[in-house]
Structure formats: structure tokens, C-alpha cells
C-alpha positions, -999 to 999 in steps of 0.1 A, spaced: 0 0 0 15 33 -10 6 66 5 -11 77 -27 -33 46 -28 -49 47 6 -86 50 8 -104 71 33 -124 39 42 -93 18 46 -78 14 81 -41 16 88 -31 -12 111 -68 -19 115 -71 11 137 -64 45 121 -86 60 94 -72 87 72 -99 114 66 -86 143 45 -52 154 33 -34 181 53 -3 185 31 14 165 4 48 164 -13 67 138 -32 71 108 -11 51 120 19 14 127 27 -2 138 59 -39 134 68 -63 144 95 -73 111 108 -91 92 135 -80 66 160 -112 44 160 -100 24 190 -101 54 213 -123 77 192 -98 105 191 -84 127 163 -48 121 151 -24 133 124 -13 104 101 18 108 80 29 82 55 65 81 42 82 56 21 108 36 40 143 42 28 156 13 7 170 -13 7 146 -31 30 165 -53 54 152 -76 82 148 -55 113 151 -22 94 115 -12 101 118 -22 138 149 0 142 132 29 124 102 26 146 123 26 178 143 56 166 113 76 157 97 70 191 129 77 210 140 109 192 105 124 190 99 118 227 132 135 237 127 165 214 91 169 224 104 174 260 131 198 248 109 218 225 74 218 240 48 227 215 73 226 186 77 188 181 46 167 184 44 136 206 44 104 185 17 80 196 24 51 173 45 40 144 33 15 119 52 -1 90 31 -16 62 43 -25 27 75 -4 29 55 26 40 61 41 75 30 56 91 37 80 120 7 88 143 8 119 163 -15 142 182 -33 166 159 -10 195 148 -26 229 146 -17 254 120 -11 256 82 12 233 64 43 250 49 37 232 16 5 252 12 22 285 20 48 279 -6 22 268 -32 3 300 -27 33 320 -40 64 338 -27 63 354 7 79 386 20 115 381 29 107 392 65 81 365 70 105 340 55 132 350 79 108 346 109 98 311 97 135 302 93 143 314 128 114 294 143 126 262 125 161 270 136 150 269 172 140 232 168 171 222 147 195 237 172 178 219 201 180 186 181 217 191 171 227 199 207 213 165 216 231 149 187 200 143 167 199 150 129 165 153 113 179 142 79 146 145 61 136 182 66 112 196 41 81 218 40 60 186 45 73 184 81 66 220 90 33 235 103 29 272 109 7 281 138 -15 312 142 8 328 167 38 325 144 54 294 160 61 263 141 58 225 147 84 203 131 76 166 125 95 137 110 124 132 134 140 98 134 126 85 101 158 88 81 183 103 105 218 87 98 206 60 75 234 53 50 211 55 20 196 84 1 164 97 15 135 95 -8 106 113 10 114 148 -4 143 145 -28 141 182 -39 152 192 -4 179 165 0 214 178 4 241 169 -23 258 145 1 225 127 7 219 127 -31 252 108 -34 241 82 -9 261 95 20 247 97 56 231 129 68 246 151 94 236 185 108 249 201 76 222 183 57 196 201 79 213 234 72 210 227 34 173 218 39 167 251 58 183 270 30 162 252 5 130 260 24 140 297 26 146 296 -12 112 280 -17 94 305 5 108 336 -14 107 320 -49 76 298 -47 95 267 -56 125 247 -43 160 254 -56 159 221 -76 127 213 -94 112 178 -93 126 158 -122 98 132 -123 117 104 -105 135 103 -73 167 92 -89 166 121 -115 158 147 -89 187 135 -67 211 136 -96 200 172 -103 206 181 -66 241 167 -68 252 179 -102 233 210 -113 244 245 -103 219 265 -84 202 296 -98 205 324 -73 171 334 -59 156 365 -76 131 376 -49 151 371 -17 163 406 -13 186 408 18 182 370 23 202 362 -7 236 359 11 221 337 38 204 314 13 234 310 -9 256 304 21 234 276 33 231 261 -1 268 254 -6 276 221 -23 302 210 2 288 205 38 320 220 52 313 253 35 278 259 48 273 287 73 269 273 108 237 278 127 248 306 152 258 327 122 225 321 105 206 331 136 226 363 142 221 374 107 184 367 104 179 385 137 199 414 125 179 416 93 146 416 112 160 442 136 169 465 108 136 461 90 113 462 120 98 496 110 87 481 77 70 451 91 34 445 78 9 448 107 -2 413 104 33 398 106 37 375 136 67 375 159 82 342 172 101 344 204 136 339 189 156 367 207 159 346 239 173 317 219 205 334 208 235 311 213 266 321 230 287 299 207 318 313 191 312 330 158 323 310 128 319 311 91 325 286 63 335 300 30 339 287 -4 376 289 -8 392 291 26 366 265 38 373 278 73 357 280 107 370 301 135 385 277 161 394 278 197 432 274 196 443 244 216 411 224 210 417 187 203 423 180 166 395 162 147 405 130 130 404 132 93 413 109 65 440 121 41 427 139 10 426 119 -22 437 149 -41 475 156 -40 487 192 -39 504 187 -73 496 223 -83 525 237 -63 551 217 -81 570 219 -113 556 185 -123 585 165 -108 577 169 -72 599 200 -67 579 227 -49 581 264 -55 567 293 -36 570 328 -49 551 360 -42 548 391 -22 547 394 15 521 420 24 532 450 45 512 481 51 510 514 70 491 512 103 454 513 99 424 513 122 388 504 115 378 541 115 405 552 92 413 545 55 437 516 52 460 507 24 477 475 14 512 474 -1 532 444 -12 569 439 -10 587 410 -25 598 382 -2 634 373 -1 644 354 -32 612 361 -51 602 384 -79 577 412 -75 542 410 -88 516 436 -96 498 453 -67 470 477 -64 473 513 -53 458 522 -19 421 522 -17 395 531 9 381 501 28 345 494 18 349 503 -19 340 477 -44 371 455 -51 388 462 -84 415 443 -103 450 454 -108 454 472 -141 490 461 -145 496 426 -157 510 404 -130 545 389 -136 551 352 -135 577 346 -108 608 327 -116 608 292 -102 632 287 -73 631 251 -61 656 257 -34 639 288 -19 626 270 11 651 243 19 656 252 55 632 268 80 644 300 96 652 303 133 621 298 154 603 277 128 599 240 121 590 222 89 556 205 90 548 178 64 511 172 62 497 138 51 473 156 27 504 163 5 518 197 15 545 211 37 549 245 53 571 261 80 553 267 113 563 288 143 576 266 170 547 254 193 521 255 165 502 223 158 471 211 140 440 222 160 413 215 134 411 191 104 382 189 81 375 174 47 346 178 23 330 149 5 343 163 -28 379 159 -18 384 194 -4 401 199 29 412 225 55 440 222 80 441 249 108 472 254 129 476 272 162 491 271 197 476 273 232 495 305 241 493 322 208 462 341 196 472 337 159 461 310 135 470 297 101 447 278 77 457 259 46 429 249 23 423 230 -9 390 234 -27 375 221 -60 346 244 -68 362 278 -72 356 287 -108 383 305 -128 385 339 -112 404 342 -79 392 378 -74 356 367 -77 361 341 -50 374 367 -26 345 390 -36 320 363 -26 338 357 6 337 395 14 299 395 11 296 366 36 321 382 60 300 414 61 271 392 73 292 375 99 311 405 114 293 437 121 326 457 120 341 439 90 363 462 70 384 453 40 418 468 40 428 481 6 418 465 -27 418 429 -37 450 426 -56 459 402 -84 492 384 -87 508 353 -101 518 328 -74 537 297 -82 529 303 -118 491 304 -113 466 332 -112 460 344 -76 446 372 -55 452 386 -21 427 402 3 431 416 38 404 425 63 398 436 99 371 422 121 365 417 158 366 380 168 360 370 204 364 406 215 398 411 198 402 433 167 421 410 143 435 413 108 435 384 83 457 382 52 444 357 26 461 345 -6 443 321 -29 452 308 -63 435 288 -90 453 258 -106 426 249 -131 394 230 -134 379 250 -105 406 237 -81 426 260 -60 444 266 -27 445 293 -1 466 303 29 451 326 56 469 341 85 450 358 113 466 378 141 456 406 165 456 440 147 477 455 175 506 431 167 502 429 129 532 451 121 555 434 145 587 419 131 577 384 143 543 385 127 555 398 94 583 372 94 558 344 100 537 356 71 566 359 47 578 324 56 543 309 51 541 322 16 577 312 9 576 277 23 543 263 12 551 234 -11 538 201 -23 552 168 -9 550 133 -22 521 113 -7 
């Protein structure tokens, strides 16, 4: 019996009678129903059981649904319904809950695009539930409009916890809202819920999901994984948040505290323009005190607490061959940035001076922070290759050989504090020390396009969302680094109460692949000899190593 074949006269498990459809989407239908044994109203939701069917699979799914929904109903009273029963019949899972008041989000989307303010409020209300679940270690893994009900007072009820969760198979109940990693058959984590949240925001402002239904589950999942997303046309100030959540790599999606802060900021700035009928969920009290962090496309970076235990990560399958001459000999040429002292309230400039043993490349003239980035009008010079340029670390530094396939000189005491790898082969390695506020990140990414300036421009838009006092220092400058087109960007921002400056250099090696090095240090110490020496040595010593 499939969910589309049920008759209103046919009983589920000989006990539950579906009456009328509440909301419906591909792979999932919910009905107002009746429990004839106790004569009470219920909500019946039918979803196809994830394949392949295995002995005991239904029993485990049933136990997980009951366990996770019960725990979340206690944590989120009124936002997650109590599950009364779970029934599996003919590869369809029926979830029975108390009646859920409100309007199905499917119907809201079908009636056309909504105002970006209302969409932001809905996202915040859903985010309340997701954050509670993720704090408990629970991933929804199947989030879509079919599991969201909007109440008259502006709150939401989210159903469907436990059905798919961490099942190592693609979900099939709402493929248009599946994340790319799920579309590839990988298990779902919190980042999959972030993608689904972004997809629902997209659907609210556009009236359709970011990936249209392709007729079959398999075709829709292929489209989710392979097709580029068209930016939303009606999202207004929500565009950066939506596109940041809908990044193909789970490592690059903006984390939940950042999403919350920026949605709240958007609503605070637009409160005078609210329509009178707009409802206000109680989201202000739910702000998290977690450290601010942002994942970006090319640095693929999160702020980290230095000294935290390193996360285990498998070695990347992609060698850093781009930094070699083709025979395994590494080169590293390029400018070491220096600049006159700047503060956030003053115009700042960025100048570049050649590092020892390297050739100069084109740089931009000083520019006022906040102006649109422009390219260097002078052609950059291809540096001469110098295989022996970084044969010995300077005093106070040690050579670090990473298993991912690169080496770099590190200040003594620095070690890996965060390792992450994307499902597409991208990786990020962050270095730091317990007694040093500075940090270094080396990243490889595979979805950068062809223009290194455009990558930094995209990052700048996201940093402005993340940091209220973000200020770019000078222009984005173009250069040739290790024989490849690259670009540098510097910026100021307050992180954990400390005004810090970050220098980033990224370069494209072809086929959308590229690397970046980012060095962050307190602004007060940026011009110190030790800090500038460290930056120069990073740029000089980065090289590929045999794997």
C-alpha cells in the first residue's frame, strides 16, 4: 500500500482511518485522521521507508522515531509533536501523532512567494528546533516543507524526526530538499539540515524549491548533486544567507549561530517596515553564546578555539600537485604584504613587498576600505621558479609535512588544531598554539571557478554578514603565485572581543581547483617583526610533498 493509494475507508493497522489530506509532497502525505479504537483525532503521516529493505530495518526505524521524537518533544514543548504510534506496512512508515494545529508550509509555498521578513521569521522558528536537536546529537535528515506546520501565533511545529536520520542511504521522501551529500548516498549530518533550511528559505521567497522535481526520485537526486543552483531572484537581503546555506560542500555551509545572528539582524533593521499582520516568534531569547564562525567557499574555514583537540580526518585523495613543477619539486614565490598602520575608523592601504628570493608582482594602489574591489590594471608577472627557496626553516620555525600532501614552515609550538575534509575531496587544516592568539589555515577546494578575485568578492559578502565591523583593507590585488593566477585580500574584524587582521592568498590551478593560505593575528601586533616574518615564511615555504 503506497501513501497515494490509501482509501479514506481503509484502516491503517486496523485502527487508524485517514480522513482528509493536510499537506502532500513527493514521497510524503499527511492526513487528518481518527483513532477508531479510542475515538480521538490524530495526524497520520505516510512516508516511504528508505531502501534497501532489510530484516529488522522497520523495527529499528520505529524505535528511533519514538525515542527521538519523545526526547525532542520534551526539549521543544509545542514545537515537536508527541508520537503516539509508528506502523510499517508494505514499505510505508505511518507516523501517528496528536493533531498538529496550523497551516502546512507546503500550502504556504504553493500560494506563491512570501515577503523576505516573513521567510526570515519562519526560518528562525525552524532553527530553534534544529539547534535543540543538534545539541542533543539528533539530525533530522529529512527536513522539508512537508514536516513544518505554521501556527497562528507565528510558531512552528516540526515533525519527521527519526525517520531517516543517519541511515546510510539516500532519503526519498522529499528529494528536492535533500542535500548533495544525501543525493550521493552519504549519511546525513547537521549540515544536511542546514541545506534543507536554505532550500526551504529559497522555496518561500521563490515559490519553488531550488531544484525542481525531475519526475523520478533518482533524476531529482542527480540534479541536486550535479546542477548549479540559480540564485534566488526575490530574496532581497536574504540572498547571502540562502546561498551560504546552499553550498555544495557540507564544510562550506554557514553554521547555525551565524544564520541566527544574521536573520535577527535583518529583522531588527527592517522592523519599522513590518506589515501589521506579521507575527513575531520568540527567537531573541534563543541566541546562542557559541563562538562566531563562518565557512566560505575557498578558505573552507571555521574560527576555532586554539588548543582544541584536533579532529580526526582521512588524508585527502587529491594531491597538492599544483604547487610543483611536475617533478615533485615545490616552488613558492610571491609578495609578503606589508602596510601602514590602519584602524577600522581610518582609511587603510595594502602594499606588497617581494619576499626574499622572489620576484615582484603587480599590486593595487591604496584604496579606501569598503569600496568595491577592483582588479590590478597592471599585468602580473610570472615569478621565476626557485626550487631551493625554502630548503631550511628560519630560526624559530619548524618544517611540517602534512599527510594531505603539502608542507609548510610553522612557528615553534604550532600544531594542528582542526582538520576537516569535504565529501568532494576538499580539505582544510588549521594550525595554532595554546599560548598564541594567531592561527593559520591551509585549504584545498574544488569548486572555485576560474577567477580568484571573484572568489574573494564572494567571501567578502559573507564576512560582512558574519562580522558587524568587517572592513576590507585596501583592494583585492591580483598576482601570479607559483605560476598560477591568484589574488590577495586583507580585512579587519573583531573576533572574540579582539580586533584581528587576516591576510588571505588564494590561487587557481585549473578545473575550478585551488588553494589558499590565511593568516589571522591581533591587529595591534600585525606590524611586529615576528608577525611579518611568519607571514613571509608561510608564503615562501608552502610546497607540495609526495604522498
